[in-house]
Each structure stands twice: as C-alpha cells, then as structure tokens.
C-alpha positions in Angstrom: 36.3 57.2 -125.9 37.4 53.5 -126.7 36.4 50.3 -126.6 38.3 48.1 -124.7 36.5 44.7 -124.8 33.8 43.2 -126.7 32.3 39.9 -125.6 29.9 38.3 -127.5 27.4 34.9 -127.1 24.8 33.7 -129.5 25.0 36.9 -131.3 24.2 36.2 -135.3 26.8 34.0 -136.2 28.3 34.5 -132.9 28.7 31.4 -131.2 31.4 33.0 -127.9 33.7 35.5 -128.9 36.0 37.8 -126.4 38.2 40.4 -128.0 40.5 43.3 -126.8 41.0 46.1 -129.8 43.3 48.6 -129.8 42.7 52.2 -128.6 43.6 53.6 -132.6 42.7 51.1 -135.6 40.7 47.8 -135.9 40.7 46.3 -138.9 38.6 43.0 -139.0 39.9 41.3 -142.4 37.7 38.1 -143.6 36.0 36.9 -146.5 32.2 37.8 -147.1 30.1 36.2 -144.7 32.3 35.7 -142.3 31.2 37.8 -139.6 33.1 41.2 -140.3 29.4 43.4 -140.2 27.8 41.5 -137.6 30.6 42.5 -135.1 30.3 46.3 -136.0 26.2 45.5 -135.1 27.3 44.3 -132.0 28.8 47.6 -131.2 26.3 49.5 -132.7 23.4 47.3 -130.1 25.8 48.6 -127.0 25.5 52.3 -128.2 21.7 52.5 -129.8 20.3 49.4 -128.1 19.2 48.3 -131.2 20.4 47.2 -134.9 22.1 48.9 -137.7 20.8 46.0 -140.0 17.6 43.6 -138.5 14.9 45.7 -137.6 13.7 42.3 -135.4 15.3 42.2 -132.3 15.0 38.0 -132.1 17.0 38.2 -135.8 20.1 38.5 -133.9 20.1 35.3 -132.0 22.1 32.7 -133.5 20.5 29.7 -135.3 18.8 27.2 -132.8 20.0 29.4 -129.8 17.2 30.6 -127.0 19.5 34.1 -126.1 22.0 36.7 -127.0 24.3 38.3 -124.8 26.6 41.9 -125.7 29.2 42.7 -123.4 31.4 45.9 -123.7 34.3 47.5 -122.0 34.2 51.1 -122.6 36.8 53.9 -121.2 35.8 57.7 -121.4 38.6 60.1 -120.3 39.9 57.4 -118.0 37.1 56.1 -116.6 36.0 52.3 -117.3 32.1 51.8 -118.1 30.6 48.2 -118.7 27.9 48.0 -121.2 25.4 44.9 -121.5 22.9 44.2 -123.7 21.0 40.8 -123.7 17.5 39.0 -124.8 16.1 35.7 -124.5 13.4 34.6 -126.7 10.5 35.4 -125.2 11.5 37.9 -122.9 11.9 41.6 -122.6 15.7 42.7 -123.4 18.0 43.8 -120.9 20.4 46.6 -120.5 22.6 47.5 -117.9 25.3 50.0 -117.3 27.6 48.6 -114.5 25.1 45.9 -113.3 22.2 48.3 -113.0 19.6 48.1 -114.9 18.4 50.6 -117.9 15.0 50.8 -117.9 14.6 52.5 -120.7 16.4 52.2 -124.2 16.6 56.0 -124.3 18.7 56.1 -121.3 21.4 54.4 -123.0 21.3 56.8 -125.9 23.7 59.2 -126.3 25.9 57.9 -123.9 28.6 55.6 -125.7 28.5 57.4 -129.2 29.3 55.9 -132.5 29.0 57.2 -136.2 28.7 54.0 -138.6 29.3 53.8 -142.4 28.4 51.3 -144.4 27.4 50.2 -147.7 23.1 50.5 -147.3 24.1 53.8 -146.4 22.6 54.5 -150.2 19.0 54.4 -148.9 19.2 57.6 -147.5 19.9 58.8 -151.1 17.6 56.5 -153.1 14.5 56.2 -150.5 11.6 58.2 -148.8 11.8 61.0 -146.2 11.3 58.5 -143.2 14.7 57.1 -144.0 16.4 60.5 -144.1 14.5 61.2 -140.7 15.1 58.6 -138.6 19.2 59.0 -139.6 19.0 62.7 -138.2 16.4 61.6 -135.5 18.9 59.6 -134.0 21.8 61.6 -134.7 20.2 64.8 -132.7 18.8 62.3 -130.1 22.5 61.5 -129.1 22.7 64.7 -127.1 19.4 66.5 -127.2 17.6 64.0 -124.4 14.3 66.4 -125.2 14.0 66.0 -128.4 14.6 62.0 -127.8 11.3 62.6 -125.4 9.4 64.7 -127.5 9.5 62.4 -130.6 8.4 59.3 -128.1 5.8 61.7 -127.3 4.6 62.6 -130.3 5.1 59.5 -132.0 2.8 57.8 -129.1 0.3 60.8 -129.7 0.3 59.5 -134.0 -0.6 56.2 -133.2 -3.5 56.4 -130.6 -5.0 59.1 -133.2 -4.4 56.7 -136.3 -6.2 53.8 -134.3 -9.3 56.1 -133.7 -8.8 57.6 -137.6 -9.2 53.7 -137.9 -12.2 53.2 -135.8 -14.0 56.3 -137.1 -14.2 54.6 -140.3 -14.9 50.9 -139.4 -17.8 52.3 -137.2 -19.5 55.5 -139.4 -19.1 57.7 -136.6 -17.1 61.0 -135.5 -15.9 61.5 -131.9 -13.8 64.7 -131.5 -13.5 65.0 -127.7 -11.3 61.9 -128.6 -9.3 63.7 -130.8 -8.6 67.2 -129.5 -6.2 65.6 -127.1 -4.1 64.8 -129.5 -4.6 67.2 -131.7 -3.1 69.2 -129.3 -0.1 67.0 -128.3 0.8 66.4 -132.4 0.9 70.7 -132.9 2.4 71.3 -130.0 5.6 68.4 -130.1 5.3 69.0 -133.7 6.1 72.8 -133.4 9.0 72.5 -130.8 10.4 69.3 -132.7 10.1 71.1 -136.4 11.7 74.4 -134.9 15.5 72.1 -133.7 15.7 70.2 -136.8 15.6 73.5 -138.7 18.2 74.9 -136.0 20.1 71.8 -136.4 20.1 71.7 -140.4 21.6 75.4 -140.0 24.6 73.8 -137.5 24.9 70.5 -139.5 24.8 71.6 -143.2 28.6 74.1 -143.1 30.3 70.6 -142.0 28.7 68.6 -144.6 30.1 71.6 -147.0 33.6 71.4 -145.8 33.7 67.5 -145.3 32.8 67.1 -149.1 34.7 69.8 -150.5 37.9 68.1 -149.4 37.0 64.4 -150.6 35.9 66.1 -154.2 38.2 68.7 -154.3 35.7 71.5 -154.1 34.2 70.0 -157.7 30.8 70.9 -156.5 28.3 72.9 -154.4 26.1 70.9 -152.4 23.3 72.1 -150.5 20.6 70.4 -147.8 17.3 71.4 -147.6 14.8 70.7 -144.3 11.1 70.9 -145.5 8.5 70.7 -142.9 4.6 71.3 -142.6 5.7 73.8 -139.7 7.3 76.1 -141.9 4.3 77.7 -143.3 2.1 80.4 -141.2 -1.2 78.7 -141.6 0.3 75.2 -140.2 -2.7 75.0 -137.8 -5.4 75.4 -140.7 -4.0 73.0 -142.7 -3.8 70.3 -140.0 -7.8 71.3 -139.5 -8.1 71.3 -143.4 -6.3 67.6 -143.8 -9.0 66.1 -141.6 -11.7 64.5 -144.1 -7.9 62.8 -146.2 -7.3 61.3 -142.6 -10.6 59.7 -142.3 -10.9 58.2 -146.3 -6.8 57.1 -145.6 -7.0 56.3 -141.9 -4.0 58.2 -140.7 -2.7 61.4 -139.5 -1.4 62.9 -143.2 0.1 66.7 -141.3 2.7 66.5 -138.9 6.5 66.7 -138.5 6.2 62.8 -139.1 5.9 63.3 -142.9 8.9 66.0 -142.8 11.9 65.2 -145.5 15.6 66.8 -145.5 16.1 67.6 -149.0 19.6 66.8 -150.9 20.7 69.1 -153.6 24.5 68.8 -155.6 24.8 72.6 -158.0 20.7 72.9 -157.4 20.1 69.8 -157.9 18.7 66.5 -156.5 21.7 64.2 -156.0 19.3 61.5 -156.2 18.4 62.0 -159.7 21.7 64.6 -161.1 24.4 63.0 -158.8 26.7 60.4 -160.4 27.8 57.7 -158.4 31.4 58.8 -156.9 29.6 62.1 -155.9 26.6 60.2 -154.0 29.6 58.2 -152.4 31.1 61.3 -151.4 28.2 63.1 -150.3 27.1 60.3 -147.8 31.0 60.5 -146.7 30.6 63.9 -146.0 27.3 63.1 -144.2 29.0 60.9 -141.6 32.0 62.9 -140.7 29.8 65.6 -140.4 27.7 63.8 -138.1 30.9 62.6 -136.6 31.7 66.5 -135.7 28.5 67.1 -134.5 28.5 64.0 -132.1 32.2 65.3 -130.9 31.7 68.8 -130.2 28.0 67.9 -128.3 29.7 65.4 -126.3 32.9 66.8 -125.9 35.0 63.6 -126.6 35.5 61.7 -129.9 32.6 58.9 -130.9 34.1 55.6 -132.9 33.7 55.3 -136.1 32.7 51.7 -137.6 33.6 51.8 -141.5 32.1 48.7 -143.6 33.4 47.9 -146.1 34.6 51.4 -147.1 37.4 50.2 -149.2 35.4 48.5 -151.6 32.8 51.5 -152.2 35.5 54.0 -152.6 38.3 54.9 -155.6 41.5 55.3 -154.1 41.6 59.0 -154.3 38.8 59.3 -151.9 40.1 56.4 -149.5 43.3 58.4 -149.5 41.9 61.7 -148.4 39.6 59.4 -145.9 43.4 58.0 -144.4 44.9 60.7 -144.2 42.2 62.3 -142.1 42.8 58.9 -139.8 46.7 59.5 -139.5 46.1 63.9 -138.7 44.4 62.0 -135.6 40.5 63.8 -137.0 39.1 60.3 -135.4 39.9 58.4 -132.0 39.0 54.6 -132.3 38.0 53.2 -135.9 37.2 50.1 -136.7 37.1 48.9 -140.7 36.0 46.3 -142.8 38.1 44.6 -145.5 37.7 41.4 -147.6 40.9 42.0 -149.0 43.5 41.6 -145.6 46.3 43.0 -148.3 44.3 45.9 -149.4 43.9 47.4 -146.2 47.4 46.4 -144.9 48.7 48.6 -148.1 46.4 51.4 -146.3 47.6 51.4 -143.3 51.2 50.4 -142.8 51.2 53.8 -144.5 50.0 55.6 -141.7 52.3 56.4 -138.2 49.3 55.2 -136.3 49.0 52.3 -134.5 46.5 49.5 -135.5 45.1 45.7 -135.3 44.1 43.6 -137.8 41.5 41.2 -136.7 40.7 38.1 -138.6 37.6 36.4 -138.8 36.6 33.6 -140.1 33.3 32.2 -139.9 32.2 33.6 -136.2 36.0 33.2 -134.6 38.4 35.7 -134.5 42.2 36.0 -134.3 44.0 39.2 -133.2 47.2 40.2 -134.4 49.3 43.4 -133.6 
C-alpha cells in the first residue's frame, strides 16, 4: 500500500497543498515549525480519522479559517481509493471513501494502516497506563473489528456507570437495579477484551525482542508484561468488593480500563532503569513490531511515518534502520528532517528510489 497524492486545504499551517509522493521513500525537509510533522499528521488523519498530536479536531483548522479538508489517494494492490476527511466549525466531521460517506470512524480504522514513530512516543514509557492502553487498543483495532466494537461498547457502559455513581453521591441514595445492566456489560466485555489483549501480547513480544536485538546488538533482554484485574480468578468478587470505593471516588475502579503493559529490561522496569539509548531502541522496536503485526494481519505493508528520526538516534541506530529500508522490509516511508544534508547523507547510500520534499511555512516543493 502507498499514498500517491495528498491534497490539503486549511489544515494546520497549510493554506493549500497538492503533492505527489514516491511509492518508496519521501524525505520531508525544512526548518523546525515549517509544517513537516503536520504533513505526517494529515496522513495519520486519513488512516485513523484523528490527529496523532491534537486531541481536539478543531485545533487542526488553520487560524482564521472555518474548515479544513484532507484528501488522499491510496493504492493497494493496484486498486486506487480516495479518502476524504473534513471538518467545519460547529459541524460534524465528514469522512468518505471514494465519495461514499463513512458514518462511523471505526469503519475506517484498519483499511489504510499507518505506523508512526515520533518524539512523543517516549510518553509510552514515562506516562501512565492510559497512554499504553491507547497504543495497544489502536493497534489491535486496526485488524480486529470485534475488539474495537467491544471496546466502544465497554467505554460507553463505563461512562454511564460512572455517571450513576456521581448521581448516587449527589443525592445520597443507591439504586442497584440501575447499576446491574452496566455491571454485566463491563464484566462480560471486559473478560473478552482482556483475553484478546493477553493473547496479543504473546504474539507481539517475540517481534519486539527481534527488533530490539537487531537495534542494540542483543546487549539486554527485554520483556512485556500485561497486567489486568481479569487475570485473577476471583475477579467478580473483587469487582463487587470495590463498590464502596467506587461510591467514594465516584468512578469505577476495577476493570480493563485500569489494565497496564509493563516494559522491562533484564528484569527491571525500563522507565526507571533504562538509559536514554535503551529506551529509544525499545520504542523503535515497539513500533517496528507494530509494523510487522499489521503487515501480517492485513496482508500488505502499512505506511511508515518517521518524525525527526535522525535527530533522536545515534548513527549506529540510524544505520540499522536505513539497512532495513534498503532491504525492502518496509513499503512506503515518510521521514522528516530539519537538516536536508543529513537525510541526504544516509539516503543517497541506498539503492532505492527516494524523493526530497522541501517544506517552507506550509508550502511544498518536490524533487527527485
């Protein structure tokens, strides 16, 4: 799969842009703040239906404008598809494929998969379990629709149960009959979701180990441990026993929404004991494992987006990545770099087609 063309109107700092891409490597070069990352985010939008960097869609509309529009033409096994994503202030976001409206964003996820390696990936190590859950949920959802739908239903039931808990606290009365339907949903769907997450980690871990070993010359042993309340045999009893705590805190404290994924190296948490180089290698191994799993599940290579990759890695790890590119382990690749001479230094050594695209404050100029 590759993206042939991207057309932007009023997206972030782009007033208007229309650009064709190489099906192999595209180096987006320009000064910091010129719009390189915004271009990657537009591609991410077309794949996932949301920004990788902004939690509010309206923030992606160019200043002093009323709407944004993103249109991309993809090619999968010689078949072309045009994806459109647009938003007008005060209105619902519109998504379409070949001019056919998509009512639910969930229907788009997994059709045009991308893998993004970005500087803010470090949050996967340093921040709480919610960040890691989101990463794994998005990944699994790209090839398991039932998982995605179960997750949506679970989160809806969780939101409604928490709303009831707040009402009970405000009015001083408890109605267990109102809670019971949501309890059944959270327990039933939670069990299914937990089992899929657990099975996924068993498949995913060997892939992370393979890539980490390649990037670090097998200096350390890494591990991924999935932690869930559902791993306990007495989960339903624990769920019921936490009810008083739920009332006090006015939220549900037991369930898959509290799961976590623990990253370890030589038996210790990477967050506490891993060096910067080790953490960077682990994060890249994590994303490359994501690439592998999506490729295996979908039957084609997802698009690989690498933001500021040259600036965050030493020459050894950059060389390892470029070797993988040259060996055609990836399909279409987008790389951003603030120093054109640096990306040229690495890419000119490769026996593969690549295109440099210079970006200057939201304006594009392409060259071979």
